[in-house]
KEKE-3310 file (N, C-alpha, C; in steps of 0.2 Angstrom, whole numbers, plus 5000, padded with zeros to 4 digits):
npx = (4937:4952:4958:4972:4974:4966:4973:4985:4981:4975:4986:4995:4989:4987:4999:5009:5021:5038:5042:5033:5028:5017:5013:5005:5003:4994:4993:5003:4997:4986:4974:4977:4970:4965:4964:4954:4952:4951:4960:4965:4970:4981:4995:5010:5018:5028:5033:5039:5040:5040:5032:5033:5044:5052:5042:5037:5039:5027:5017:5018:5013:5001:4996:4996:4987:4975:4973:4969:4959:4946:4948:4955:4945:4937:4941:4955:4966:4979:4993:5009:5020:5032:5039:5046:5056:5062:5076:5081:5088:5083)
npy = (4946:4948:4960:4962:4958:4968:4980:4977:4977:4989:4998:4994:4997:5011:5016:5010:5002:4998:4990:4981:4977:4969:4966:4956:4959:4956:4945:4946:4955:4950:4948:4960:4975:4985:4978:4971:4957:4951:4946:4953:4967:4974:4980:4981:4990:4992:5002:5006:5018:5027:5038:5043:5051:5067:5070:5074:5064:5065:5068:5057:5047:5052:5050:5036:5033:5039:5031:5018:5021:5016:5004:5007:5014:5004:4993:4991:4993:4997:5004:5003:5012:5012:5022:5025:5032:5026:5029:5030:5025:5010)
npz = (4979:4987:4999:4998:4985:4978:4982:4976:4962:4959:4962:4953:4940:4942:4945:4937:4941:4943:4952:4964:4980:4990:5006:5017:5033:5043:5052:5061:5070:5075:5087:5094:5101:5092:5081:5068:5066:5054:5046:5035:5038:5040:5031:5022:5010:4996:4983:4968:4956:4941:4941:4953:4952:4956:4965:4982:4997:5004:4994:4986:4995:4996:4983:4983:4993:4988:4977:4983:4991:4994:5000:5011:5018:5020:5028:5029:5041:5044:5035:5029:5020:5008:4996:4980:4967:4952:4951:4964:4979:4987)
capx = (4944:4955:4961:4979:4973:4963:4978:4990:4978:4974:4992:4998:4985:4987:5006:5013:5027:5044:5042:5027:5028:5011:5014:5000:5006:4989:4994:5007:4993:4980:4972:4978:4964:4962:4964:4947:4952:4949:4966:4966:4969:4988:4999:5016:5018:5034:5031:5044:5037:5042:5027:5035:5050:5051:5037:5039:5036:5020:5013:5019:5009:4994:4994:4994:4981:4970:4971:4966:4954:4940:4951:4957:4939:4933:4943:4962:4967:4986:4996:5015:5022:5039:5038:5053:5057:5067:5083:5082:5090:5078)
capy = (4948:4950:4967:4962:4958:4974:4984:4976:4978:4997:5001:4992:5001:5018:5019:5006:5001:4994:4985:4982:4972:4970:4961:4956:4958:4955:4939:4949:4960:4946:4949:4967:4978:4988:4973:4969:4950:4949:4943:4958:4973:4977:4979:4984:4991:4995:5004:5009:5020:5033:5043:5047:5056:5074:5071:5073:5058:5066:5068:5050:5043:5054:5046:5029:5033:5040:5025:5013:5024:5012:4998:5011:5015:4998:4988:4991:4997:5000:5004:5006:5013:5014:5024:5027:5033:5020:5031:5031:5018:5007)
capz = (4978:4994:5000:4995:4977:4976:4982:4970:4955:4959:4962:4946:4935:4943:4945:4933:4945:4941:4958:4969:4985:4995:5011:5022:5040:5048:5057:5066:5074:5077:5094:5096:5103:5087:5075:5067:5066:5047:5042:5030:5041:5041:5025:5021:5003:4993:4977:4964:4950:4938:4943:4959:4951:4957:4970:4989:5000:5006:4988:4984:4999:4994:4977:4984:4997:4984:4973:4987:4996:4996:5004:5017:5021:5020:5032:5030:5047:5044:5029:5030:5013:5005:4989:4977:4960:4950:4952:4971:4982:4992)
cpx = (4947:4958:4968:4978:4971:4969:4983:4987:4978:4981:4996:4995:4987:4995:5011:5020:5032:5045:5036:5027:5022:5012:5009:5003:5000:4990:4998:5003:4987:4980:4974:4971:4961:4962:4957:4947:4950:4954:4968:4966:4976:4992:5005:5017:5025:5032:5037:5041:5040:5038:5029:5041:5048:5045:5040:5036:5029:5015:5013:5013:5002:4992:4992:4988:4975:4968:4968:4962:4949:4942:4953:4950:4935:4936:4951:4963:4974:4989:5003:5018:5029:5038:5045:5052:5062:5074:5085:5084:5085:5081)
cpy = (4950:4957:4967:4962:4965:4980:4984:4978:4986:5000:5000:4996:5008:5021:5015:5005:4997:4988:4986:4976:4974:4964:4962:4954:4957:4950:4942:4953:4956:4947:4956:4970:4981:4984:4970:4961:4947:4945:4948:4965:4977:4975:4983:4984:4994:4996:5008:5011:5026:5039:5046:5051:5063:5075:5070:5066:5059:5065:5060:5046:5045:5050:5039:5028:5034:5034:5019:5016:5020:5006:5001:5012:5009:4992:4988:4996:5001:4999:5007:5006:5015:5016:5027:5028:5028:5022:5031:5024:5016:5001)
cpz = (4985:4993:4997:4988:4975:4976:4977:4963:4954:4958:4955:4941:4936:4943:4941:4936:4942:4946:4962:4973:4989:5000:5016:5029:5045:5054:5063:5071:5076:5085:5097:5097:5097:5080:5074:5066:5059:5044:5036:5032:5041:5035:5025:5013:5001:4986:4974:4957:4948:4939:4949:4958:4952:4962:4977:4992:5002:5000:4986:4989:4998:4988:4978:4988:4993:4980:4977:4992:4998:5001:5011:5021:5023:5024:5033:5036:5047:5038:5030:5022:5013:4998:4986:4970:4958:4951:4959:4974:4987:4995)
residu = (MET:SER:PHE:GLU:ASP:GLN:ILE:ARG:GLU:LYS:LEU:THR:VAL:GLY:LEU:THR:PRO:VAL:ARG:LEU:ASP:VAL:ILE:ASN:GLU:SER:ALA:MET:HIS:ALA:GLY:HIS:ARG:SER:SER:PRO:GLY:THR:GLY:GLU:SER:HIS:PHE:ARG:VAL:LEU:VAL:VAL:SER:GLU:LYS:PHE:ALA:GLY:GLN:THR:ARG:VAL:ASN:ARG:HIS:ARG:MET:VAL:ASN:GLN:LEU:ILE:SER:GLU:GLU:LEU:ALA:GLY:GLY:VAL:HIS:ALA:LEU:ALA:LEU:SER:THR:TYR:ALA:PRO:ASP:GLU:LYS:PHE)
# end
């Protein structure tokens, strides 16, 4: 299973999002010094979940990072997060 699929699955199970976008941006970073060249190193994630209601942005990011800690330790080099509760504008 690809990192993209793993991220999507873990965030779906852990956060029950009303919207989840996982975008692989690795191709945009190919050839950069810090890019591992795997094609699965840079991701942009948008998560809208009721579980974020009342949480600070830092806590929301911690929740996401905890859910996908294995992927972050195992080859995901960069992760851009946008995290919202359903009643917030995004």
